[in-house]
C-alpha positions in Angstrom: -11.9 -6.7 -30.6 -9.0 -9.0 -30.3 -10.4 -12.4 -31.1 -13.5 -14.4 -30.4 -12.6 -14.8 -26.8 -11.3 -11.4 -25.5 -11.7 -7.7 -25.9 -10.0 -4.8 -24.1 -11.6 -1.7 -22.6 -10.1 1.4 -21.0 -12.2 2.6 -18.1 -12.1 6.1 -16.7 -14.8 5.5 -14.1 -14.7 2.3 -12.1 -18.4 2.7 -10.9 -19.3 1.8 -14.5 -17.9 -1.7 -14.0 -19.9 -4.4 -12.3 -18.9 -4.7 -8.6 -19.4 -8.4 -8.3 -17.4 -9.2 -11.5 -14.5 -7.0 -10.3 -14.4 -8.5 -6.9 -14.5 -12.1 -8.3 -11.1 -11.2 -9.9 -9.8 -10.0 -6.6 -9.2 -13.6 -5.6 -7.1 -13.0 -2.5 -9.8 -10.6 -1.2 -7.2 -7.9 -0.8 -8.7 -4.8 0.7 -6.9 -2.3 -1.5 -7.8 -3.9 -4.9 -11.4 -4.3 -3.8 -14.1 -2.5 -5.8 -15.2 -0.8 -2.6 -11.8 0.8 -1.8 -11.0 1.9 -5.3 -14.4 3.4 -6.0 -14.3 5.2 -2.6 -11.1 6.9 -3.8 -12.9 8.0 -7.1 -16.3 8.9 -5.7 -14.7 11.0 -2.9 -12.6 12.9 -5.6 -9.4 11.8 -3.8 -8.5 10.4 -7.1 -9.4 12.4 -10.2 -8.0 14.5 -13.0 -7.8 17.5 -10.7 -5.6 15.7 -8.2 -3.3 14.4 -10.9 -4.7 10.8 -10.8 -6.8 10.1 -13.9 -8.3 6.6 -13.8 -7.4 4.6 -16.9 -8.2 1.1 -15.7 -7.5 -1.7 -18.2 -10.2 -4.4 -18.3 -10.6 -7.5 -20.4 -13.9 -9.2 -21.2 -14.8 -12.4 -22.8 -17.3 -12.8 -25.7 -20.2 -12.9 -23.2 -19.1 -9.5 -21.8 -17.9 -11.0 -18.6 -14.9 -9.4 -16.9 -11.9 -11.9 -17.0 -9.0 -9.6 -16.3 -8.2 -6.1 -14.9 -5.3 -3.9 -14.0 -5.9 -0.8 -11.8 -4.2 2.0 -13.8 -3.9 5.8 -13.7 -2.6 8.6 -15.9 -0.3 10.6 -13.6 0.7 14.2 -13.9 3.2 14.0 -11.0 4.9 11.4 -8.8 3.2 12.2 -5.5 1.4 9.7 -3.4 3.3 6.7 -4.9 6.0 5.8 -2.3 8.3 4.6 -5.1 10.3 7.7 -5.7 11.2 8.4 -9.3 11.6 12.2 -9.0 15.3 11.9 -9.9 14.3 10.0 -13.0 11.9 12.7 -14.0 14.5 15.4 -13.5 17.1 13.5 -15.6 14.5 12.8 -18.4 13.4 16.4 -18.6 17.0 17.8 -18.3 17.8 15.7 -21.4 14.9 17.4 -23.3 12.2 14.8 -22.7 8.7 15.1 -21.1 8.4 12.7 -18.2 4.8 13.5 -17.4 2.1 12.3 -18.0 3.1 8.7 -17.3 1.1 5.6 -16.5 1.0 4.1 -13.1 -0.6 0.8 -12.0 -0.8 1.0 -8.3 -3.1 1.7 -5.4 -3.2 5.5 -4.8 -1.5 6.7 -1.6 -1.0 3.0 -0.4 2.5 1.5 -0.1 1.3 -2.0 0.3 2.3 -5.1 -1.7 -0.6 -6.8 -3.4 -2.1 -8.1 -6.6 -2.1 -5.7 -9.6 -3.0 -8.2 -12.4 -6.5 -9.3 -11.4 -7.1 -12.7 -13.0 -8.9 -15.8 -11.6 -6.5 -18.7 -10.9 -9.0 -21.2 -12.5 -9.1 -19.4 -15.8 -7.5 -21.6 -18.5 -6.5 -18.4 -20.4 -4.8 -16.9 -17.3 -1.4 -16.6 -19.0 -2.9 -15.1 -22.2 -4.8 -12.5 -20.1 -1.7 -11.6 -18.3 0.2 -11.1 -21.6 -2.7 -9.1 -23.0 -2.7 -6.7 -20.0 1.1 -6.2 -20.2 0.9 -5.6 -24.0 -1.9 -3.2 -23.6 -0.1 -1.0 -21.1 3.0 -1.0 -23.3 1.0 -0.1 -26.3 -0.7 2.8 -24.4 2.8 4.2 -23.7 4.0 3.8 -27.3 0.8 4.9 -29.1 0.4 8.0 -26.9 4.1 8.9 -26.8 4.3 8.7 -23.0 7.6 8.4 -21.2 6.9 5.3 -19.2 4.6 2.9 -17.3 5.1 1.8 -13.7 3.7 -1.0 -11.6 4.3 -0.5 -7.9 4.3 -2.9 -4.9 4.1 -6.1 -6.9 4.7 -9.6 -5.5 8.1 -11.0 -6.3 6.9 -13.7 -8.7 4.9 -11.2 -10.8 7.9 -8.8 -10.7 10.1 -11.5 -12.0 7.7 -12.3 -14.9 7.8 -8.7 -15.9 11.5 -8.5 -15.6 11.8 -11.3 -18.1 9.7 -9.1 -20.5 12.4 -6.4 -20.2 10.6 -4.4 -17.6 13.0 -2.9 -15.1 12.7 -4.5 -11.6 13.4 -2.1 -8.8 13.8 -3.3 -5.2 12.6 -1.4 -2.1 12.6 -1.8 1.6 9.9 -1.9 4.2 9.5 -3.1 7.8 6.9 -5.8 8.6 6.0 -7.7 11.8 5.5 -11.4 11.6 3.2 -13.4 13.9 5.0 -16.6 15.1 1.8 -18.1 16.4 2.0 -15.9 19.5 -0.8 -16.4 22.0 -0.4 -13.1 23.7 1.5 -9.8 23.4 3.8 -11.0 26.2 4.7 -14.1 24.2 5.9 -11.7 21.5 7.8 -9.6 24.0 9.6 -12.7 25.4 11.2 -13.3 22.0 12.8 -9.9 22.0 16.2 -8.9 23.4 15.8 -7.8 27.0 16.7 -4.2 26.2 14.0 -4.0 23.6 11.4 -5.8 25.8 12.1 -3.4 28.7 11.9 -0.3 26.4 8.5 -1.3 25.0 7.1 -2.0 28.5 8.2 1.4 29.6 6.8 3.1 26.5 3.4 1.5 27.0 3.3 2.4 30.7 4.1 6.1 30.1 1.0 6.4 27.8 -1.3 5.6 30.6 0.2 8.1 32.9 -1.6 10.7 30.7 -5.0 9.2 31.5 -5.3 7.7 28.0 -7.8 5.0 27.2 -7.4 3.0 24.0 -10.1 1.2 22.0 -10.0 -0.8 18.9 -13.1 -0.2 16.8 -14.3 -2.0 13.7 -17.6 -2.8 11.8 -20.8 -1.3 13.1 -19.2 0.3 16.1 -17.5 2.9 13.8 -19.4 6.2 13.9 -19.4 9.4 11.8 -18.1 11.2 14.9 -15.0 9.0 15.0 -14.4 9.8 11.3 -14.9 13.5 11.9 -12.2 13.4 14.6 -9.9 11.2 12.5 -10.0 13.6 9.6 -9.1 16.4 11.9 -6.1 14.3 13.1 -5.2 13.4 9.6 -5.0 17.1 8.5 -3.1 18.0 11.6 -0.4 15.4 11.0 -0.1 16.4 7.3 0.4 20.1 8.4 3.2 19.0 10.7 4.9 17.1 7.9 4.4 19.7 5.2 2.6 17.1 3.1 -0.5 17.1 1.0 -4.0 16.1 2.1 -4.5 13.4 -0.6 -7.7 12.0 1.0 -10.9 13.9 1.3 -13.2 13.6 4.3 -15.8 11.9 2.2 -13.3 9.1 1.5 -13.4 8.1 5.1 -17.3 8.2 5.2 -17.3 6.0 2.1 -15.0 3.3 3.4 -17.1 3.2 6.5 -20.2 2.8 4.4 -18.8 0.3 1.9 -16.2 -1.8 3.8 -16.4 -1.1 7.5 -15.8 -4.8 8.4 -12.4 -4.4 6.7 -11.4 -1.4 8.8 -9.8 -1.2 12.2 -9.7 2.2 13.8 -7.6 2.4 17.0 -8.6 5.4 19.0 -7.2 7.1 22.1 -9.4 9.0 24.5 -8.3 11.5 27.1 -11.0 12.6 29.5 -13.6 10.9 27.3 -12.5 12.9 24.2 -11.0 11.3 21.2 -7.5 12.8 20.8 -5.7 10.5 18.4 -6.4 7.5 16.1 -4.7 5.1 13.7 -6.4 3.6 10.6 -5.8 0.0 9.6 -7.3 -2.2 6.9 -7.8 -5.9 7.6 -6.6 -8.3 4.9 -6.9 -12.1 4.6 -3.6 -12.7 6.4 -2.2 -9.2 6.8 -3.1 -6.1 8.8 -2.2 -2.9 6.9 -1.5 0.2 8.9 -2.2 3.3 6.9 -2.8 6.7 8.5 -2.6 8.2 11.9 -3.1 11.5 13.6 -3.3 13.3 16.9 -4.2 16.6 18.5 -2.1 16.0 21.6 1.6 15.7 22.0 2.1 12.6 24.2 5.4 10.7 24.0 5.1 7.2 22.4 1.4 7.6 21.6 2.2 7.1 17.9 4.0 3.8 18.7 1.2 2.6 20.9 -1.6 3.2 18.4 0.2 2.3 15.2 2.4 -0.6 16.3 1.6 -2.2 19.6 -2.1 -2.1 19.2 -1.8 -3.5 15.7 0.4 -6.3 16.9 -2.1 -7.1 19.7 -5.0 -7.2 17.3 -3.0 -9.4 14.9 -2.3 -11.9 17.7 -5.9 -11.9 18.8 -7.2 -12.5 15.3 -4.4 -14.9 14.3 -3.3 -12.6 11.5 0.1 -13.6 10.1 1.6 -10.2 9.4 1.4 -6.5 10.1 2.5 -4.0 7.4 2.8 -0.5 8.9 3.5 1.5 5.7 6.6 2.9 4.2 9.9 3.8 5.8 10.7 4.0 9.5 13.8 2.6 11.0 12.2 3.1 14.4 10.0 0.1 13.7 13.0 -2.3 14.0 13.3 -2.0 17.8 9.6 -2.6 18.0 9.8 -6.1 16.5 9.5 -5.2 12.8 12.0 -6.7 10.4 13.3 -5.6 7.0 11.5 -6.9 4.0 12.0 -6.5 0.3 9.4 -4.8 -1.9 9.3 -4.7 -5.7 8.2 -2.4 -8.5 8.6 -2.7 -12.3 9.1 0.0 -14.9 8.7 0.2 -18.6 10.5 3.2 -20.2 9.8 4.3 -23.8 13.4 5.4 -24.5 16.3 2.8 -25.0 19.1 5.0 -23.7 17.2 6.1 -20.7 16.2 2.5 -20.0 19.9 1.5 -19.9 20.6 4.4 -17.5 17.8 3.4 -15.1 18.8 -0.3 -15.3 22.3 0.6 -14.1 20.9 2.8 -11.3 18.5 0.1 -9.9 21.3 -2.5 -10.0 23.5 -0.4 -7.7 20.4 0.6 -5.6 19.4 -3.1 -5.1 22.9 -4.0 -3.9 22.7 -1.3 -1.2 19.2 -2.4 -0.2 20.3 -6.0 0.1 23.2 -4.9 2.4 20.7 -2.9 4.5 18.3 -5.9 4.9 21.2 -8.2 5.8 22.6 -5.8 8.4 19.2 -5.0 9.9 17.9 -8.6 10.2 21.2 -10.0 11.5 23.3 -7.5 13.3 20.4 -5.2 14.1 17.7 -7.8 14.8 15.5 -6.9 17.9 15.0 -10.6 18.6 17.1 -12.6 21.0 17.1 -15.5 18.5 17.3 -14.4 14.8 15.0 -17.2 13.7 12.1 -15.7 15.7 
């Protein structure tokens, strides 16, 4: 108990928290901080102690036991599935005789998408106090349990700045996002591109249909278990090709279909009436988030069609402002995506190592700023840089 107004709890099972109270804190209705998405990860055992993601969510309640603040949080035994790469930090820390793992991570597992992490209602008069309490709690968890560090990934710039003022280390990253300039049709978007880019996209799209491919965009009640069975097969096939790890279990896809199907867009490709490829997206308030894709056929440009062009078409039809297609991928630039900064913050329980990391991220940020400037000016796919 902190005072007459607030108390802190550490939750290892989100299903024990009231769904409606949690979602009321998710004021932007962000799909990845929704109760439905996070509990689907836990109930499907995609996130659990065995996979190296032990939930340690921080929640704050008032004196009437009502949830007034929350921070999704995990005890991590490795750095996989985060998309903010700190493996070199871990190696340096351990080479100096320290133990980097376990660490704390406030993030959305396997999801490189910027969004809220500190869940607090805007109309709460104690909003600043709740924020301070969440930050102090995660810092104390690190200190009291002799952990190496705490990390908060894919924060908004304003929250990152607030943490930076509290001596958390701000780290800059880079992604490629597509922005909707109130286009009426896909052709409106194409007309804003340089002619070489426009012609290339038209050729890519035409070649897809030479393979007798039919594409459908499925959401809501039209999603079926058969589609998810196929998608999971594609998901595993893609992971095998990339030598990656299958983070998500098949049950996760069943659960999101059960719990949040209206927030899901599945783009499927059929060949001779058989589903042969698909791309999974989540629908936010003003952003479409591309997440996973997979295929059992090798058709040139099919990945670009399902993951990028279909997402752009859907965003234009739904008047969605932005498409985030995940981490990395310079190939997105020529398809209308522009370079965008991302932010993470890091609290390290070792003064000398903190100084070393601060120096590293300063150099890294300068390089990222140069990349963004070059990409969005000299390398812009648009005929007019303001579009």
